[in-house]
N, CA, C and O atoms as a GROMACS GRO file, in nm:
protein
  536
    1UNK      N    1 -10.149 -13.253   3.019
    1UNK     CA    2 -10.061 -13.360   2.972
    1UNK      C    3  -9.919 -13.326   3.018
    1UNK      O    4  -9.873 -13.213   2.999
    2UNK      N    5  -9.851 -13.423   3.078
    2UNK     CA    6  -9.713 -13.399   3.125
    2UNK      C    7  -9.618 -13.381   3.008
    2UNK      O    8  -9.638 -13.436   2.900
    3UNK      N    9  -9.513 -13.303   3.034
    3UNK     CA   10  -9.413 -13.280   2.932
    3UNK      C   11  -9.334 -13.407   2.904
    3UNK      O   12  -9.296 -13.479   2.996
    4UNK      N   13  -9.310 -13.434   2.778
    4UNK     CA   14  -9.231 -13.551   2.738
    4UNK      C   15  -9.083 -13.509   2.740
    4UNK      O   16  -9.045 -13.407   2.682
    5UNK      N   17  -9.003 -13.587   2.807
    5UNK     CA   18  -8.858 -13.557   2.814
    5UNK      C   19  -8.782 -13.646   2.719
    5UNK      O   20  -8.817 -13.763   2.703
    6UNK      N   21  -8.679 -13.592   2.657
    6UNK     CA   22  -8.597 -13.670   2.566
    6UNK      C   23  -8.456 -13.616   2.565
    6UNK      O   24  -8.428 -13.510   2.620
    7UNK      N   25  -8.366 -13.690   2.501
    7UNK     CA   26  -8.227 -13.651   2.490
    7UNK      C   27  -8.218 -13.531   2.399
    7UNK      O   28  -8.285 -13.524   2.297
    8UNK      N   29  -8.133 -13.437   2.438
    8UNK     CA   30  -8.113 -13.318   2.355
    8UNK      C   31  -8.009 -13.337   2.246
    8UNK      O   32  -8.002 -13.258   2.152
    9UNK      N   33  -7.929 -13.443   2.257
    9UNK     CA   34  -7.824 -13.464   2.158
    9UNK      C   35  -7.883 -13.494   2.021
    9UNK      O   36  -7.983 -13.565   2.010
   10UNK      N   37  -7.820 -13.441   1.914
   10UNK     CA   38  -7.866 -13.475   1.780
   10UNK      C   39  -7.861 -13.626   1.761
   10UNK      O   40  -7.763 -13.691   1.798
   11UNK      N   41  -7.966 -13.680   1.704
   11UNK     CA   42  -7.970 -13.825   1.684
   11UNK      C   43  -8.006 -13.902   1.809
   11UNK      O   44  -8.004 -14.025   1.808
   12UNK      N   45  -8.039 -13.832   1.917
   12UNK     CA   46  -8.075 -13.900   2.042
   12UNK      C   47  -8.223 -13.935   2.046
   12UNK      O   48  -8.298 -13.911   1.951
   13UNK      N   49  -8.262 -13.991   2.157
   13UNK     CA   50  -8.400 -14.037   2.173
   13UNK      C   51  -8.501 -13.924   2.162
   13UNK      O   52  -8.486 -13.818   2.224
   14UNK      N   53  -8.602 -13.947   2.082
   14UNK     CA   54  -8.715 -13.855   2.070
   14UNK      C   55  -8.841 -13.940   2.070
   14UNK      O   56  -8.861 -14.018   1.976
   15UNK      N   57  -8.925 -13.929   2.170
   15UNK     CA   58  -9.046 -14.014   2.180
   15UNK      C   59  -9.130 -14.011   2.054
   15UNK      O   60  -9.164 -13.905   2.002
   16UNK      N   61  -9.163 -14.130   2.007
   16UNK     CA   62  -9.246 -14.141   1.887
   16UNK      C   63  -9.176 -14.103   1.759
   16UNK      O   64  -9.239 -14.099   1.653
   17UNK      N   65  -9.046 -14.073   1.767
   17UNK     CA   66  -8.974 -14.028   1.649
   17UNK      C   67  -8.839 -14.100   1.628
   17UNK      O   68  -8.802 -14.128   1.514
   18UNK      N   69  -8.766 -14.130   1.734
   18UNK     CA   70  -8.636 -14.191   1.720
   18UNK      C   71  -8.600 -14.266   1.848
   18UNK      O   72  -8.585 -14.205   1.954
   19UNK      N   73  -8.586 -14.398   1.838
   19UNK     CA   74  -8.551 -14.475   1.958
   19UNK      C   75  -8.433 -14.570   1.939
   19UNK      O   76  -8.405 -14.652   2.027
   20UNK      N   77  -8.363 -14.561   1.824
   20UNK     CA   78  -8.247 -14.646   1.799
   20UNK      C   79  -8.134 -14.563   1.737
   20UNK      O   80  -8.157 -14.462   1.670
   21UNK      N   81  -8.012 -14.609   1.763
   21UNK     CA   82  -7.894 -14.546   1.709
   21UNK      C   83  -7.842 -14.619   1.587
   21UNK      O   84  -7.908 -14.709   1.536
   22UNK      N   85  -7.723 -14.579   1.539
   22UNK     CA   86  -7.669 -14.632   1.413
   22UNK      C   87  -7.654 -14.784   1.408
   22UNK      O   88  -7.685 -14.844   1.305
   23UNK      N   89  -7.609 -14.848   1.515
   23UNK     CA   90  -7.589 -14.993   1.512
   23UNK      C   91  -7.723 -15.065   1.498
   23UNK      O   92  -7.734 -15.161   1.422
   24UNK      N   93  -7.823 -15.021   1.571
   24UNK     CA   94  -7.955 -15.081   1.559
   24UNK      C   95  -8.019 -15.052   1.422
   24UNK      O   96  -8.091 -15.135   1.368
   25UNK      N   97  -7.994 -14.936   1.370
   25UNK     CA   98  -8.046 -14.901   1.237
   25UNK      C   99  -7.988 -14.994   1.134
   25UNK      O  100  -8.058 -15.039   1.044
   26UNK      N  101  -7.860 -15.025   1.146
   26UNK     CA  102  -7.795 -15.119   1.053
   26UNK      C  103  -7.859 -15.256   1.062
   26UNK      O  104  -7.877 -15.323   0.960
   27UNK      N  105  -7.893 -15.299   1.181
   27UNK     CA  106  -7.961 -15.430   1.199
   27UNK      C  107  -8.096 -15.430   1.130
   27UNK      O  108  -8.132 -15.529   1.067
   28UNK      N  109  -8.173 -15.319   1.140
   28UNK     CA  110  -8.303 -15.310   1.075
   28UNK      C  111  -8.289 -15.308   0.924
   28UNK      O  112  -8.372 -15.364   0.852
   29UNK      N  113  -8.183 -15.244   0.876
   29UNK     CA  114  -8.160 -15.241   0.731
   29UNK      C  115  -8.134 -15.383   0.680
   29UNK      O  116  -8.186 -15.422   0.576
   30UNK      N  117  -8.052 -15.460   0.754
   30UNK     CA  118  -8.028 -15.600   0.713
   30UNK      C  119  -8.159 -15.679   0.713
   30UNK      O  120  -8.183 -15.757   0.620
   31UNK      N  121  -8.242 -15.662   0.813
   31UNK     CA  122  -8.368 -15.736   0.816
   31UNK      C  123  -8.460 -15.695   0.700
   31UNK      O  124  -8.536 -15.777   0.648
   32UNK      N  125  -8.453 -15.569   0.660
   32UNK     CA  126  -8.529 -15.524   0.544
   32UNK      C  127  -8.484 -15.595   0.418
   32UNK      O  128  -8.567 -15.641   0.339
   33UNK      N  129  -8.354 -15.605   0.397
   33UNK     CA  130  -8.301 -15.673   0.279
   33UNK      C  131  -8.331 -15.822   0.284
   33UNK      O  132  -8.366 -15.881   0.182
   34UNK      N  133  -8.318 -15.884   0.401
   34UNK     CA  134  -8.348 -16.027   0.413
   34UNK      C  135  -8.495 -16.054   0.379
   34UNK      O  136  -8.527 -16.147   0.304
   35UNK      N  137  -8.585 -15.972   0.435
   35UNK     CA  138  -8.727 -15.989   0.406
   35UNK      C  139  -8.760 -15.969   0.260
   35UNK      O  140  -8.837 -16.045   0.201
   36UNK      N  141  -8.701 -15.866   0.202
   36UNK     CA  142  -8.724 -15.839   0.058
   36UNK      C  143  -8.669 -15.952  -0.026
   36UNK      O  144  -8.734 -15.996  -0.121
   37UNK      N  145  -8.548 -16.001   0.007
   37UNK     CA  146  -8.490 -16.112  -0.067
   37UNK      C  147  -8.572 -16.238  -0.056
   37UNK      O  148  -8.594 -16.308  -0.155
   38UNK      N  149  -8.618 -16.267   0.065
   38UNK     CA  150  -8.704 -16.385   0.086
   38UNK      C  151  -8.834 -16.374   0.007
   38UNK      O  152  -8.881 -16.472  -0.051
   39UNK      N  153  -8.892 -16.256   0.006
   39UNK     CA  154  -9.015 -16.233  -0.072
   39UNK      C  155  -8.991 -16.254  -0.221
   39UNK      O  156  -9.074 -16.313  -0.290
   40UNK      N  157  -8.877 -16.206  -0.270
   40UNK     CA  158  -8.845 -16.222  -0.413
   40UNK      C  159  -8.824 -16.369  -0.449
   40UNK      O  160  -8.873 -16.417  -0.552
   41UNK      N  161  -8.751 -16.441  -0.364
   41UNK     CA  162  -8.727 -16.584  -0.391
   41UNK      C  163  -8.858 -16.662  -0.384
   41UNK      O  164  -8.885 -16.748  -0.469
   42UNK      N  165  -8.940 -16.632  -0.283
   42UNK     CA  166  -9.067 -16.701  -0.270
   42UNK      C  167  -9.158 -16.670  -0.389
   42UNK      O  168  -9.222 -16.760  -0.444
   43UNK      N  169  -9.165 -16.544  -0.428
   43UNK     CA  170  -9.249 -16.506  -0.542
   43UNK      C  171  -9.202 -16.577  -0.669
   43UNK      O  172  -9.283 -16.630  -0.744
   44UNK      N  173  -9.071 -16.577  -0.692
   44UNK     CA  174  -9.020 -16.647  -0.812
   44UNK      C  175  -9.054 -16.796  -0.807
   44UNK      O  176  -9.093 -16.854  -0.908
   45UNK      N  177  -9.038 -16.856  -0.693
   45UNK     CA  178  -9.070 -16.999  -0.679
   45UNK      C  179  -9.217 -17.027  -0.702
   45UNK      O  180  -9.252 -17.124  -0.768
   46UNK      N  181  -9.301 -16.944  -0.648
   46UNK     CA  182  -9.446 -16.962  -0.665
   46UNK      C  183  -9.486 -16.946  -0.810
   46UNK      O  184  -9.571 -17.020  -0.860
   47UNK      N  185  -9.424 -16.850  -0.879
   47UNK     CA  186  -9.456 -16.832  -1.020
   47UNK      C  187  -9.399 -16.947  -1.103
   47UNK      O  188  -9.462 -16.992  -1.199
   48UNK      N  189  -9.281 -16.994  -1.066
   48UNK     CA  190  -9.218 -17.103  -1.140
   48UNK      C  191  -9.300 -17.232  -1.136
   48UNK      O  192  -9.309 -17.305  -1.235
   49UNK      N  193  -9.360 -17.259  -1.020
   49UNK     CA  194  -9.442 -17.383  -1.009
   49UNK      C  195  -9.586 -17.356  -1.044
   49UNK      O  196  -9.671 -17.444  -1.029
   50UNK      N  197  -9.616 -17.234  -1.090
   50UNK     CA  198  -9.751 -17.196  -1.125
   50UNK      C  199  -9.849 -17.220  -1.009
   50UNK      O  200  -9.955 -17.281  -1.026
   51UNK      N  201  -9.810 -17.171  -0.891
   51UNK     CA  202  -9.889 -17.189  -0.770
   51UNK      C  203 -10.023 -17.117  -0.782
   51UNK      O  204 -10.033 -17.013  -0.848
   52UNK      N  205 -10.125 -17.171  -0.720
   52UNK     CA  206 -10.256 -17.104  -0.724
   52UNK      C  207 -10.251 -16.971  -0.649
   52UNK      O  208 -10.162 -16.946  -0.568
   53UNK      N  209 -10.348 -16.888  -0.678
   53UNK     CA  210 -10.356 -16.754  -0.620
   53UNK      C  211 -10.353 -16.759  -0.467
   53UNK      O  212 -10.290 -16.675  -0.403
   54UNK      N  213 -10.421 -16.857  -0.408
   54UNK     CA  214 -10.425 -16.864  -0.262
   54UNK      C  215 -10.286 -16.883  -0.205
   54UNK      O  216 -10.256 -16.825  -0.100
   55UNK      N  217 -10.202 -16.959  -0.267
   55UNK     CA  218 -10.064 -16.980  -0.219
   55UNK      C  219  -9.978 -16.854  -0.238
   55UNK      O  220  -9.886 -16.830  -0.160
   56UNK      N  221 -10.008 -16.777  -0.339
   56UNK     CA  222  -9.929 -16.655  -0.368
   56UNK      C  223  -9.945 -16.551  -0.259
   56UNK      O  224  -9.858 -16.466  -0.243
   57UNK      N  225 -10.052 -16.556  -0.184
   57UNK     CA  226 -10.070 -16.463  -0.073
   57UNK      C  227  -9.961 -16.476   0.033
   57UNK      O  228  -9.937 -16.383   0.110
   58UNK      N  229  -9.895 -16.592   0.037
   58UNK     CA  230  -9.789 -16.615   0.137
   58UNK      C  231  -9.674 -16.515   0.123
   58UNK      O  232  -9.604 -16.489   0.221
   59UNK      N  233  -9.655 -16.458   0.005
   59UNK     CA  234  -9.547 -16.363  -0.013
   59UNK      C  235  -9.567 -16.237   0.072
   59UNK      O  236  -9.472 -16.163   0.096
   60UNK      N  237  -9.688 -16.214   0.117
   60UNK     CA  238  -9.714 -16.097   0.202
   60UNK      C  239  -9.633 -16.098   0.330
   60UNK      O  240  -9.596 -15.993   0.381
   61UNK      N  241  -9.604 -16.218   0.381
   61UNK     CA  242  -9.534 -16.228   0.511
   61UNK      C  243  -9.390 -16.178   0.501
   61UNK      O  244  -9.355 -16.085   0.574
   62UNK      N  245  -9.305 -16.236   0.414
   62UNK     CA  246  -9.169 -16.183   0.408
   62UNK      C  247  -9.163 -16.040   0.352
   62UNK      O  248  -9.074 -15.963   0.386
   63UNK      N  249  -9.260 -16.007   0.266
   63UNK     CA  250  -9.261 -15.871   0.213
   63UNK      C  251  -9.292 -15.771   0.323
   63UNK      O  252  -9.233 -15.663   0.327
   64UNK      N  253  -9.385 -15.805   0.413
   64UNK     CA  254  -9.416 -15.718   0.527
   64UNK      C  255  -9.297 -15.707   0.620
   64UNK      O  256  -9.268 -15.599   0.670
   65UNK      N  257  -9.228 -15.819   0.643
   65UNK     CA  258  -9.107 -15.815   0.728
   65UNK      C  259  -9.005 -15.721   0.669
   65UNK      O  260  -8.948 -15.638   0.741
   66UNK      N  261  -8.980 -15.731   0.541
   66UNK     CA  262  -8.885 -15.641   0.474
   66UNK      C  263  -8.929 -15.496   0.481
   66UNK      O  264  -8.849 -15.407   0.509
   67UNK      N  265  -9.056 -15.472   0.456
   67UNK     CA  266  -9.108 -15.335   0.459
   67UNK      C  267  -9.097 -15.276   0.599
   67UNK      O  268  -9.060 -15.159   0.615
   68UNK      N  269  -9.127 -15.355   0.700
   68UNK     CA  270  -9.116 -15.307   0.839
   68UNK      C  271  -8.968 -15.273   0.870
   68UNK      O  272  -8.939 -15.172   0.934
   69UNK      N  273  -8.876 -15.358   0.823
   69UNK     CA  274  -8.734 -15.332   0.844
   69UNK      C  275  -8.695 -15.197   0.782
   69UNK      O  276  -8.631 -15.115   0.848
   70UNK      N  277  -8.734 -15.174   0.656
   70UNK     CA  278  -8.695 -15.051   0.590
   70UNK      C  279  -8.766 -14.927   0.650
   70UNK      O  280  -8.709 -14.819   0.654
   71UNK      N  281  -8.891 -14.945   0.694
   71UNK     CA  282  -8.960 -14.834   0.760
   71UNK      C  283  -8.892 -14.797   0.891
   71UNK      O  284  -8.886 -14.679   0.927
   72UNK      N  285  -8.842 -14.896   0.963
   72UNK     CA  286  -8.771 -14.869   1.088
   72UNK      C  287  -8.643 -14.790   1.059
   72UNK      O  288  -8.605 -14.701   1.135
   73UNK      N  289  -8.576 -14.824   0.949
   73UNK     CA  290  -8.456 -14.750   0.910
   73UNK      C  291  -8.493 -14.606   0.877
   73UNK      O  292  -8.430 -14.512   0.924
   74UNK      N  293  -8.595 -14.591   0.798
   74UNK     CA  294  -8.638 -14.458   0.754
   74UNK      C  295  -8.672 -14.368   0.873
   74UNK      O  296  -8.636 -14.251   0.876
   75UNK      N  297  -8.742 -14.423   0.970
   75UNK     CA  298  -8.786 -14.344   1.084
   75UNK      C  299  -8.690 -14.350   1.206
   75UNK      O  300  -8.713 -14.284   1.307
   76UNK      N  301  -8.580 -14.431   1.194
   76UNK     CA  302  -8.487 -14.447   1.304
   76UNK      C  303  -8.562 -14.488   1.429
   76UNK      O  304  -8.539 -14.437   1.539
   77UNK      N  305  -8.653 -14.584   1.409
   77UNK     CA  306  -8.743 -14.622   1.518
   77UNK      C  307  -8.770 -14.771   1.512
   77UNK      O  308  -8.819 -14.818   1.409
   78UNK      N  309  -8.740 -14.846   1.616
   78UNK     CA  310  -8.768 -14.987   1.620
   78UNK      C  311  -8.908 -15.011   1.677
   78UNK      O  312  -8.938 -14.969   1.788
   79UNK      N  313  -8.991 -15.078   1.600
   79UNK     CA  314  -9.128 -15.102   1.641
   79UNK      C  315  -9.133 -15.191   1.767
   79UNK      O  316  -9.209 -15.164   1.859
   80UNK      N  317  -9.051 -15.296   1.770
   80UNK     CA  318  -9.051 -15.386   1.885
   80UNK      C  319  -9.007 -15.311   2.012
   80UNK      O  320  -9.065 -15.330   2.119
   81UNK      N  321  -8.906 -15.228   1.999
   81UNK     CA  322  -8.862 -15.147   2.114
   81UNK      C  323  -8.974 -15.052   2.159
   81UNK      O  324  -8.998 -15.034   2.278
   82UNK      N  325  -9.041 -14.992   2.061
   82UNK     CA  326  -9.149 -14.901   2.093
   82UNK      C  327  -9.261 -14.969   2.169
   82UNK      O  328  -9.318 -14.912   2.262
   83UNK      N  329  -9.294 -15.091   2.128
   83UNK     CA  330  -9.400 -15.166   2.196
   83UNK      C  331  -9.354 -15.210   2.336
   83UNK      O  332  -9.435 -15.219   2.429
   84UNK      N  333  -9.224 -15.237   2.352
   84UNK     CA  334  -9.170 -15.285   2.479
   84UNK      C  335  -9.135 -15.171   2.575
   84UNK      O  336  -9.107 -15.196   2.692
   85UNK      N  337  -9.135 -15.046   2.527
   85UNK     CA  338  -9.102 -14.933   2.613
   85UNK      C  339  -8.954 -14.922   2.641
   85UNK      O  340  -8.914 -14.883   2.750
   86UNK      N  341  -8.871 -14.956   2.540
   86UNK     CA  342  -8.727 -14.944   2.556
   86UNK      C  343  -8.666 -14.869   2.437
   86UNK      O  344  -8.735 -14.840   2.339
   87UNK      N  345  -8.538 -14.838   2.447
   87UNK     CA  346  -8.464 -14.771   2.341
   87UNK      C  347  -8.320 -14.819   2.346
   87UNK      O  348  -8.277 -14.875   2.447
   88UNK      N  349  -8.244 -14.798   2.238
   88UNK     CA  350  -8.103 -14.834   2.238
   88UNK      C  351  -8.023 -14.747   2.141
   88UNK      O  352  -8.049 -14.744   2.021
   89UNK      N  353  -7.927 -14.677   2.197
   89UNK     CA  354  -7.836 -14.599   2.118
   89UNK      C  355  -7.691 -14.645   2.133
   89UNK      O  356  -7.597 -14.578   2.090
   90UNK      N  357  -7.677 -14.764   2.196
   90UNK     CA  358  -7.543 -14.817   2.221
   90UNK      C  359  -7.523 -14.949   2.150
   90UNK      O  360  -7.557 -14.966   2.033
   91UNK      N  361  -7.466 -15.042   2.224
   91UNK     CA  362  -7.435 -15.174   2.171
   91UNK      C  363  -7.562 -15.251   2.138
   91UNK      O  364  -7.653 -15.260   2.221
   92UNK      N  365  -7.570 -15.309   2.016
   92UNK     CA  366  -7.688 -15.388   1.981
   92UNK      C  367  -7.713 -15.499   2.084
   92UNK      O  368  -7.620 -15.562   2.134
   93UNK      N  369  -7.839 -15.519   2.115
   93UNK     CA  370  -7.879 -15.621   2.210
   93UNK      C  371  -7.897 -15.568   2.351
   93UNK      O  372  -7.946 -15.638   2.438
   94UNK      N  373  -7.857 -15.443   2.374
   94UNK     CA  374  -7.881 -15.381   2.504
   94UNK      C  375  -7.990 -15.275   2.491
   94UNK      O  376  -8.006 -15.216   2.384
   95UNK      N  377  -8.061 -15.251   2.595
   95UNK     CA  378  -8.167 -15.151   2.590
   95UNK      C  379  -8.173 -15.071   2.720
   95UNK      O  380  -8.125 -15.115   2.824
   96UNK      N  381  -8.234 -14.954   2.710
   96UNK     CA  382  -8.262 -14.872   2.827
   96UNK      C  383  -8.414 -14.854   2.831
   96UNK      O  384  -8.479 -14.832   2.729
   97UNK      N  385  -8.468 -14.864   2.952
   97UNK     CA  386  -8.615 -14.848   2.967
   97UNK      C  387  -8.654 -14.701   2.950
   97UNK      O  388  -8.586 -14.612   3.000
   98UNK      N  389  -8.763 -14.679   2.880
   98UNK     CA  390  -8.822 -14.546   2.868
   98UNK      C  391  -8.910 -14.525   2.991
   98UNK      O  392  -9.012 -14.592   3.006
   99UNK      N  393  -8.871 -14.435   3.077
   99UNK     CA  394  -8.940 -14.418   3.205
   99UNK      C  395  -9.067 -14.334   3.196
   99UNK      O  396  -9.164 -14.361   3.268
  100UNK      N  397  -9.069 -14.237   3.110
  100UNK     CA  398  -9.180 -14.143   3.099
  100UNK      C  399  -9.301 -14.209   3.032
  100UNK      O  400  -9.291 -14.260   2.921
  101UNK      N  401  -9.415 -14.208   3.101
  101UNK     CA  402  -9.537 -14.274   3.049
  101UNK      C  403  -9.585 -14.212   2.919
  101UNK      O  404  -9.628 -14.283   2.828
  102UNK      N  405  -9.578 -14.079   2.909
  102UNK     CA  406  -9.625 -14.013   2.786
  102UNK      C  407  -9.531 -14.050   2.668
  102UNK      O  408  -9.578 -14.066   2.556
  103UNK      N  409  -9.403 -14.062   2.694
  103UNK     CA  410  -9.307 -14.103   2.590
  103UNK      C  411  -9.335 -14.245   2.547
  103UNK      O  412  -9.329 -14.275   2.428
  104UNK      N  413  -9.366 -14.334   2.642
  104UNK     CA  414  -9.398 -14.473   2.604
  104UNK      C  415  -9.523 -14.480   2.519
  104UNK      O  416  -9.529 -14.558   2.424
  105UNK      N  417  -9.624 -14.399   2.550
  105UNK     CA  418  -9.745 -14.394   2.468
  105UNK      C  419  -9.712 -14.347   2.325
  105UNK      O  420  -9.760 -14.405   2.228
  106UNK      N  421  -9.631 -14.243   2.315
  106UNK     CA  422  -9.593 -14.192   2.182
  106UNK      C  423  -9.515 -14.302   2.105
  106UNK      O  424  -9.535 -14.320   1.985
  107UNK      N  425  -9.429 -14.372   2.174
  107UNK     CA  426  -9.352 -14.481   2.111
  107UNK      C  427  -9.445 -14.594   2.065
  107UNK      O  428  -9.429 -14.646   1.954
  108UNK      N  429  -9.539 -14.631   2.146
  108UNK     CA  430  -9.634 -14.738   2.109
  108UNK      C  431  -9.713 -14.699   1.985
  108UNK      O  432  -9.735 -14.780   1.895
  109UNK      N  433  -9.755 -14.576   1.982
  109UNK     CA  434  -9.833 -14.527   1.867
  109UNK      C  435  -9.752 -14.535   1.738
  109UNK      O  436  -9.803 -14.580   1.635
  110UNK      N  437  -9.628 -14.492   1.743
  110UNK     CA  438  -9.539 -14.498   1.626
  110UNK      C  439  -9.513 -14.643   1.587
  110UNK      O  440  -9.512 -14.676   1.469
  111UNK      N  441  -9.492 -14.730   1.685
  111UNK     CA  442  -9.466 -14.872   1.657
  111UNK      C  443  -9.584 -14.934   1.585
  111UNK      O  444  -9.565 -15.005   1.487
  112UNK      N  445  -9.704 -14.909   1.631
  112UNK     CA  446  -9.825 -14.965   1.569
  112UNK      C  447  -9.836 -14.912   1.426
  112UNK      O  448  -9.870 -14.988   1.335
  113UNK      N  449  -9.809 -14.783   1.405
  113UNK     CA  450  -9.818 -14.726   1.272
  113UNK      C  451  -9.717 -14.794   1.177
  113UNK      O  452  -9.751 -14.821   1.061
  114UNK      N  453  -9.597 -14.822   1.223
  114UNK     CA  454  -9.496 -14.890   1.139
  114UNK      C  455  -9.541 -15.031   1.104
  114UNK      O  456  -9.529 -15.073   0.989
  115UNK      N  457  -9.592 -15.103   1.201
  115UNK     CA  458  -9.636 -15.242   1.176
  115UNK      C  459  -9.753 -15.243   1.080
  115UNK      O  460  -9.757 -15.326   0.989
  116UNK      N  461  -9.849 -15.153   1.098
  116UNK     CA  462  -9.963 -15.149   1.008
  116UNK      C  463  -9.921 -15.111   0.866
  116UNK      O  464  -9.969 -15.170   0.769
  117UNK      N  465  -9.833 -15.013   0.853
  117UNK     CA  466  -9.785 -14.971   0.721
  117UNK      C  467  -9.708 -15.086   0.654
  117UNK      O  468  -9.728 -15.113   0.535
  118UNK      N  469  -9.622 -15.153   0.728
  118UNK     CA  470  -9.549 -15.267   0.671
  118UNK      C  471  -9.643 -15.379   0.629
  118UNK      O  472  -9.624 -15.440   0.524
  119UNK      N  473  -9.744 -15.406   0.710
  119UNK     CA  474  -9.842 -15.508   0.676
  119UNK      C  475  -9.920 -15.472   0.550
  119UNK      O  476  -9.947 -15.558   0.466
  120UNK      N  477  -9.954 -15.345   0.538
  120UNK     CA  478 -10.026 -15.300   0.418
  120UNK      C  479  -9.939 -15.313   0.294
  120UNK      O  480  -9.988 -15.351   0.188
  121UNK      N  481  -9.812 -15.283   0.307
  121UNK     CA  482  -9.719 -15.297   0.192
  121UNK      C  483  -9.710 -15.445   0.154
  121UNK      O  484  -9.711 -15.479   0.036
  122UNK      N  485  -9.700 -15.531   0.254
  122UNK     CA  486  -9.694 -15.675   0.228
  122UNK      C  487  -9.816 -15.727   0.156
  122UNK      O  488  -9.804 -15.804   0.060
  123UNK      N  489  -9.933 -15.685   0.201
  123UNK     CA  490 -10.058 -15.727   0.135
  123UNK      C  491 -10.070 -15.670  -0.006
  123UNK      O  492 -10.115 -15.739  -0.097
  124UNK      N  493 -10.029 -15.544  -0.024
  124UNK     CA  494 -10.035 -15.484  -0.157
  124UNK      C  495  -9.942 -15.556  -0.255
  124UNK      O  496  -9.979 -15.581  -0.370
  125UNK      N  497  -9.822 -15.590  -0.208
  125UNK     CA  498  -9.730 -15.663  -0.292
  125UNK      C  499  -9.782 -15.802  -0.326
  125UNK      O  500  -9.769 -15.849  -0.439
  126UNK      N  501  -9.841 -15.866  -0.228
  126UNK     CA  502  -9.898 -16.001  -0.252
  126UNK      C  503 -10.014 -15.992  -0.353
  126UNK      O  504 -10.030 -16.080  -0.438
  127UNK      N  505 -10.093 -15.887  -0.343
  127UNK     CA  506 -10.203 -15.869  -0.435
  127UNK      C  507 -10.153 -15.861  -0.579
  127UNK      O  508 -10.212 -15.919  -0.670
  128UNK      N  509 -10.044 -15.789  -0.598
  128UNK     CA  510  -9.984 -15.779  -0.732
  128UNK      C  511  -9.947 -15.917  -0.782
  128UNK      O  512  -9.973 -15.950  -0.898
  129UNK      N  513  -9.884 -15.999  -0.694
  129UNK     CA  514  -9.843 -16.133  -0.733
  129UNK      C  515  -9.965 -16.220  -0.763
  129UNK      O  516  -9.964 -16.301  -0.856
  130UNK      N  517 -10.070 -16.204  -0.684
  130UNK     CA  518 -10.192 -16.282  -0.707
  130UNK      C  519 -10.255 -16.248  -0.842
  130UNK      O  520 -10.313 -16.334  -0.908
  131UNK      N  521 -10.242 -16.123  -0.883
  131UNK     CA  522 -10.305 -16.081  -1.009
  131UNK      C  523 -10.223 -16.115  -1.132
  131UNK      O  524 -10.271 -16.101  -1.245
  132UNK      N  525 -10.097 -16.161  -1.112
  132UNK     CA  526 -10.016 -16.204  -1.229
  132UNK      C  527 -10.083 -16.326  -1.290
  132UNK      O  528 -10.111 -16.423  -1.221
  133UNK      N  529 -10.107 -16.320  -1.418
  133UNK     CA  530 -10.176 -16.433  -1.483
  133UNK      C  531 -10.098 -16.565  -1.470
  133UNK      O  532  -9.974 -16.565  -1.474
  134UNK      N  533 -10.170 -16.673  -1.455
  134UNK     CA  534 -10.106 -16.803  -1.441
  134UNK      C  535 -10.062 -16.856  -1.575
  134UNK      O  536 -10.006 -16.965  -1.583
   0.00000   0.00000   0.00000
């Protein structure tokens, strides 16, 4: 297996571990709060109108978005960047391509893990809402 190369600077790129800097982390934190807020508003609305259990499952979507945002903050790793094979430690909206194939594989693996974990959190939260008595 070829050696994975990464930035030596503290807080720099580490394949499968860190692919975004402070500005991008702040963006992910905002998306986490927006997703969580949307899930809370949706859940309250669904409970207020006494929505059926099938409709309550919809809360899983914004809850998963929020969870994925916060997981990206926690891991300093953008799932979308990991899947696309890019990284960014500079100005938001700009990216640098990850050239090393082994590093891209490590990034993809971490990205998939974040998306699956966020999805599981969304489904678990929705299940709680579904189980709330009508």
